[in-house]
C-alpha positions, 0 to 999 in steps of 0.5 A: 786190203792185200797191199804189198802182196801178190794178191794185191797185184793180181787184183790190180790186173782184174780191175784193169783187164777183167776180160783178158786171159789169165790162164789157159789149159789145153783148149780152155781158158779163164779170164781175170774176172772169172779167176777172181770170181772163183777165188773170192767164192772159195775164200768165202767158203773157207771163211764159212768153214772156220778158216781164219787169218794166219792159219794154214790150209792144205792144197791138194789138187792136180794142175789146172784152173782149180789149183790156181784158184786154190792158191789165190782163194786161200790167200784171200781168206787170209790163210797160207796155202800148203801145197800137197802133191796128189800122189803123196803117200798117205803116211807122209801126207798125214805127217805133213798135215800134222806138222803144219797144223792143218785141219782144212784142205782144198781138194777132192773129198773123194780122195782125202778121207782123214779124221779131223780134216775138213775137205773143201772142193775148189768150186767154180765160183759161178754160183757163189752167194754174195757175202762180205769181201774176204780179209785178204793178207798183208805183206807180213803174213805168211803166203805159203808153207813148202816142206823140205826134207828133214834129217830126223825123218820128219819133213820141215815146213818153211813159211814164207811171207807175202812181202818176200814172195812179191819181191821175188816175183817182181824180180822175176817179172823185171828180169826173166818173164815176158808177157809175149813168151809162154812159160809152161807150168810144169814144176810141182806146186810142192816145189818153189820153182812153180811160184814163178810159173803159176803166179809170176805171169799174173802180176804182169797181166800175162797168161798162166800156161797150165800143163796137165800132170801127165804132160808135165812129167813127159819130156816128149810131150813138153817138147811137142808143146814147145814146138807148137807154142810160138815164142816161149821159155822153159823153167825146169831142173837140169835132169828134165832139160836133159831129157827134153834135149834128147827129144829135140835131137831125136826127131822133128824140128827144133822148137823155133820159138824157145827163147829162154831156158831157166835151169835150177834145183840141181847142178847142170854140169858143163857137158849139158850146157855145152850140148845145149849151146850146140843144139840151140845156139841162140837160146838164152840160158840162166842158172838159178840158185837158192834154197826154199828158205830164201824164197826160191832163188837167191842168185842168178846167172845169165850164162853167156857163150864161153861162160862156165856154169856159175851161180851169178850174183844176188837177186831180189834183196838177197845178200851172199856171204862166204864164211870160213868155219870161224865165221869170218869172210873168206878171200876171193878164190877161197872156198867158204860156206854160203850164208844168205842174208837180206830181206828174202829169208823165210820166217824159219821152220814151222814148229821147230824153234831149235832148228830155226835157231841153228840155221837162221843166225844173227847177221853181223854184216848188216846194219838192219836191226834184227837182220838174219842170215841163213846157213845153207850148207853149200860151199862156193868160191867167188872168182871175178865177182861170180859165185861157183858151187863147190859142194856141200858140208852135210848130207843134203842133196837136191834131186829133181829139184827136191831138197833131200836129207839122206837121214830122212831116207835112212829113217824111213828104211829103219821103220821097216820090220825087215831092216836092222841097219841102213845107210844111204849114199849118193852115187854121183853127187854134183851131176844132173842125174843124182842116184841114191844107193841104199844098203841095209842089213836084215832084221833077225830071221828076215830075208828082205828083197830089194824090190820089196824094200823099195815098194815099202818105202813108197808108202813113206817117202816122195818119189824123189827120195826113193833109192835107185838101188837097194843092196842087202848086206850081212853087215855095213862096211865100216871105216877104221874109225867105226863110221859107215864106209860111204866109198865102199857102198858107192863101189856096190852101185850098178852102173847103167849099161852093165846089166847082164841078161839071163837065159830065156830073157828074150821077149815072149810076145809083141807086148814084151817086144815093144816094152823092151824097145822102149826100155832100150831107148830110155835107158840107153842099154841094149842088154836089158832083158825081160827079167832085168830089174829096172833100178839095177839097170840104172833106172830113175824117176825121170826114166819112169815118167818117160817110159810111162809116157811112151807106153801111153803114146804107143799102146794107149795104156795107162801104166802107173809109175808105182808099178816100177816099185812093185813089179820092176821088170818088163815081164811083170809090166807086160803081164799087168798090161795084158791082164788089164787090156786083153788081146787089144793091146797085143794087136796094137803092139803087133801093128807097132812092130810092123812099122819097124823095129827101131824104137827111136822111129816108133810112133803111135799106131793109127 
């Protein structure tokens, strides 16, 4: 039962070391025996609810012991887990459930009320009745389904088999993971980087370090955790690492125990790599590359001192082919499209045979019967045996580690009654801080506001797909060939730092003064005023998280991230905070100001 799977490996650890700590979250911990009891109990309840082998089960829980229990318990029931972000917009959640054919979700019944969907709470396992052992899974069964963006506007489910997952995690265990070095699980479960963070330690008898949702999105708190951790490593997207590095440089000692940095999900850039080496010269830096369709990663590179950023060489049974448009291999130094072959490919796209056939092609370079290769759309060249990323052939982009199709964003815009035509462009592709600009023309007799459009999009799109800037135009600029002029749209982008304040834009009270200081610190723009639009000032999703975390630390207020779309100015934020917390927050703000006016040195008032 469960031979050749991660479930089987975890079972080996349960039998060999039942009392060892399998996971920790804050001051709490869970032994291997306790984790197994919870997972088996959940599997039995799923079976009792009608879940059968081969089905997909949604998993919508915050980071914690229950999330880990859900991943394992769903597998023990013979089903595949489908991670669903707790902050997923309801419209998109409904689409994901329908796309994957999900009728059962492990989550909170109070938070998911949808017709035709049965919600099973994770439970503790302590009071589960005895019953038959759940069926488990085999290497060929689907382990999970992760959704990527689709150019038609519908997310695409990517099913990955247990055998592929185990081969990948085995490689991670041999090459990257160290039982003696703590690895914080900060990636979203809906992003495949979470697999090595949540499941990797369990196959080697290590401890999963669960980090709460708020901490996982706060670079300041991540930095503090690393300083306290002792021997550790970090796996994140380059944009998050840039923010963590800012915190490391700003205050406090270097995290002396940080041994290894695993970057992936988007290009890092030479500047960030050089800066990392200057600040942490002994840090081991890895660059990981690969799409969800190839089980998380297909290549890896350890960047030694003096190395430029590159993609390295194939891992875990993957094969890399660089092909010309006619399908023939290109020579060394020439640019070709990346095709990934080998045993690590996903099974295709759930419920979409046409897209599967277009992207998963017969592999003419292998002797393995039925061998396939995946057409990535990435461009690269091989020099001195190393792969170097050279861009894309299509309109796909990776942002905060999330694979996005610009067509999905455009289709969401066209769903709005106020919008007639829409186009989305990448302002700075190929960097660790990708920004999206959306240009729209209004529907007849409509006068849409950019802020209202962003707010409406939040009902359809994940946060990583929301545009940083929206411009409303009478017509979209076109090239002489009649296509949307992307270069002309990029010229409309508002660079961070070019914001001009208006008369009367100064803070009116201590709360606005503290907020302005935080915005200055996070956005690096001292021209920001109380009526400046966050997005027009260069704000992005990571900056939102940093501001929210900073306000929680300084003023002890819970500012929801969604407020940036509904009320994108300091004045509006301050009004919401005052309405919620009254005079107490003004008193806290005044104490903060009494400590000094440099936001870089501010700390929470005692």
